[in-house]
C-alpha positions in Angstrom: -142.6 128.1 54.6 -143.2 127.1 58.5 -145.6 123.8 58.3 -148.5 124.4 61.2 -150.9 122.2 62.5 -153.7 122.9 65.0 -155.4 120.9 67.8 -158.1 122.3 69.4 -159.7 121.3 72.4 -163.9 121.8 71.7 -165.2 121.7 75.2 -162.3 124.1 76.4 -162.8 126.5 74.0 -166.9 126.0 74.5 -166.6 127.0 78.3 -164.5 130.0 77.9 -166.7 131.6 75.4 -169.7 130.7 77.6 -168.1 132.3 80.6 -167.4 135.5 78.8 -170.7 135.3 77.2 -169.4 135.3 73.4 -172.9 132.9 72.6 -172.6 134.7 69.2 -168.8 133.3 68.4 -170.1 129.3 69.1 -170.5 129.4 64.9 -167.2 129.5 64.4 -164.8 128.6 61.4 -162.1 127.2 63.3 -159.9 126.8 60.2 -160.3 130.6 59.5 -159.5 131.1 63.3 -156.4 129.4 63.1 -155.4 130.9 59.5 -155.9 134.4 61.3 -153.4 133.2 64.2 -150.3 132.5 61.4 -147.6 134.7 60.8 -146.4 135.3 57.3 -144.0 132.9 56.9 -146.3 130.0 58.1 -148.9 128.0 56.5 -151.7 125.6 58.1 -151.6 121.9 57.3 -154.2 120.8 59.2 -156.5 121.8 62.0 -157.5 118.4 64.6 -160.7 119.0 66.7 -161.5 117.4 69.4 -165.4 117.0 71.0 -167.6 114.9 72.5 -171.8 114.8 71.3 -173.7 115.8 74.3 -176.5 113.5 75.9 -179.3 116.0 76.0 -181.3 118.0 76.7 -182.7 117.6 72.9 -182.3 121.1 71.7 -178.6 120.7 72.9 -178.2 117.7 71.0 -179.4 119.4 67.8 -177.1 122.2 68.0 -173.9 120.8 68.6 -174.7 118.2 66.0 -175.9 121.2 63.5 -171.8 122.5 64.0 -170.2 119.3 64.0 -171.6 118.7 60.5 -170.9 122.3 59.3 -167.4 121.7 61.0 -167.0 118.4 58.9 -167.8 120.6 55.7 -164.5 122.1 55.7 -161.4 121.0 54.0 -158.3 120.4 56.3 -160.4 119.7 59.1 -161.0 116.4 60.9 -163.1 116.2 63.9 -162.2 114.0 66.7 -165.0 112.4 69.5 -164.3 111.6 72.7 -167.8 110.4 75.2 -169.4 110.9 78.5 -169.8 108.8 81.3 -171.3 109.0 84.3 -169.7 110.6 87.3 -170.9 110.3 90.7 -170.4 113.0 93.6 -171.6 112.9 97.5 -172.9 116.5 99.2 -170.4 116.9 102.3 -173.7 118.4 104.1 -176.4 115.9 103.4 -174.7 113.4 101.7 -176.9 113.3 98.9 -175.2 111.4 95.9 -175.4 113.5 92.6 -174.9 111.9 89.0 -173.6 113.8 86.3 -172.1 113.1 82.7 -168.3 114.0 82.8 -166.7 114.4 79.2 -164.0 111.8 78.6 -160.7 111.0 76.4 -160.4 114.6 75.0 -156.9 115.3 76.6 -156.0 111.5 75.5 -157.2 112.1 71.7 -155.6 115.0 71.7 -151.8 113.7 72.6 -152.0 110.8 70.7 -152.8 113.3 67.5 -150.4 115.5 68.0 -147.6 112.7 69.2 -148.4 110.6 65.9 -147.8 113.8 63.8 -144.9 114.9 65.7 -143.3 111.5 64.8 -144.6 111.4 61.1 -143.1 114.7 61.0 -146.3 116.3 59.7 -146.0 119.4 61.0 -142.7 122.2 62.4 -145.2 124.1 64.7 -148.1 122.8 66.8 -150.7 125.3 67.7 -152.5 123.7 71.0 -156.0 125.8 71.5 -156.9 124.7 74.8 -155.8 125.9 78.9 -156.2 122.1 80.4 -153.0 121.4 82.2 -153.9 117.8 81.1 -151.9 118.1 78.1 -148.7 119.1 80.0 -147.7 115.4 79.5 -147.8 115.4 75.6 -145.5 118.7 75.4 -143.1 117.5 77.5 -142.5 114.2 75.4 -142.5 116.6 72.2 -140.0 119.1 74.0 -137.7 115.9 74.8 -138.0 113.9 72.1 -138.5 116.8 68.8 -136.8 119.7 70.5 -136.6 121.3 67.2 -140.3 121.1 66.8 -142.3 124.6 68.0 -145.0 123.9 70.7 -147.7 126.9 70.4 -150.4 127.4 72.9 -153.8 129.9 72.0 -155.5 130.5 75.1 -159.2 130.8 74.5 -161.0 133.3 76.1 -160.6 133.5 80.0 -157.9 130.9 79.8 -154.9 130.4 81.3 -151.9 128.3 82.4 -148.8 129.1 83.6 -147.8 125.4 83.8 -148.7 124.8 80.4 -146.5 127.9 78.9 -143.6 126.2 81.0 -143.5 123.7 78.1 -144.1 125.7 75.4 -142.2 127.5 72.5 -144.8 130.4 72.4 -147.9 131.3 73.7 -150.9 133.9 73.4 -154.4 134.9 74.1 -157.0 134.8 71.2 -158.4 137.9 70.7 -162.1 138.7 70.4 -161.7 140.2 67.0 -160.3 136.9 65.9 -163.6 135.1 67.0 -165.7 138.2 64.9 -163.7 137.9 61.8 -163.5 133.9 61.7 -167.4 133.1 61.9 -169.3 130.5 59.4 -171.8 132.0 57.0 -175.5 132.2 58.7 -176.0 129.3 56.5 -173.8 126.7 55.4 -175.0 124.3 52.4 -174.4 120.7 52.0 -173.4 118.6 48.8 -176.8 117.7 48.8 -178.4 120.9 48.8 -179.6 121.0 52.4 -178.7 124.2 54.2 -177.3 124.2 58.3 -178.3 127.2 59.5 -176.9 129.0 62.7 -179.3 128.2 65.9 -181.6 130.9 66.6 -180.2 130.9 70.3 -176.5 132.0 69.0 -177.5 134.9 67.0 -176.6 138.2 67.8 -179.5 140.5 68.1 -177.7 143.3 69.8 -175.6 146.7 68.8 -172.6 146.3 66.3 -170.4 148.2 68.8 -170.8 145.3 71.6 -171.3 142.6 69.0 -168.2 140.9 70.6 -169.7 140.4 74.1 -172.6 138.6 73.2 
């Protein structure tokens, strides 16, 4: 059996879903999603999920915190955290300065985890869920140093990079049907008995026929 480890760029995935108005898929069992992509001769070894905790507003912090807690209950999933830093930009017309938070370290964390696992021989095939071209670096290192190891790009909705595919041994777009079949239960119970509930704003209230578009 071919051993597979997955590396999921949480924000790249989130923004892909957001841009396609797929809010109902935010409450995602990431391990189930990766398993749905595997071939019969492949076995999933581990899933690494990379994100950063948002700083606000409070309701968004709560939604993300609830989801991360639910992910951390899934055996075989490890959540890795980056951080936000203040980033400034200046308007060319009015010269006003705008300060906005910018997510940092995710690409570095993904690269470090992929290369660590490659050197430790923890996989035969690395699945990268992202469309971020900043991740070409580790793919290129893997291609040079571990040419027998496969590198598969799984693009989130609305994401694609021809540059990334040049450094991969294979690639695919994750279909919306895969997301629809890989959701967490509406309530996830912790060992303490406390139940983590899917945020109300992530609930789908439309018709079943167009579920995947909500």
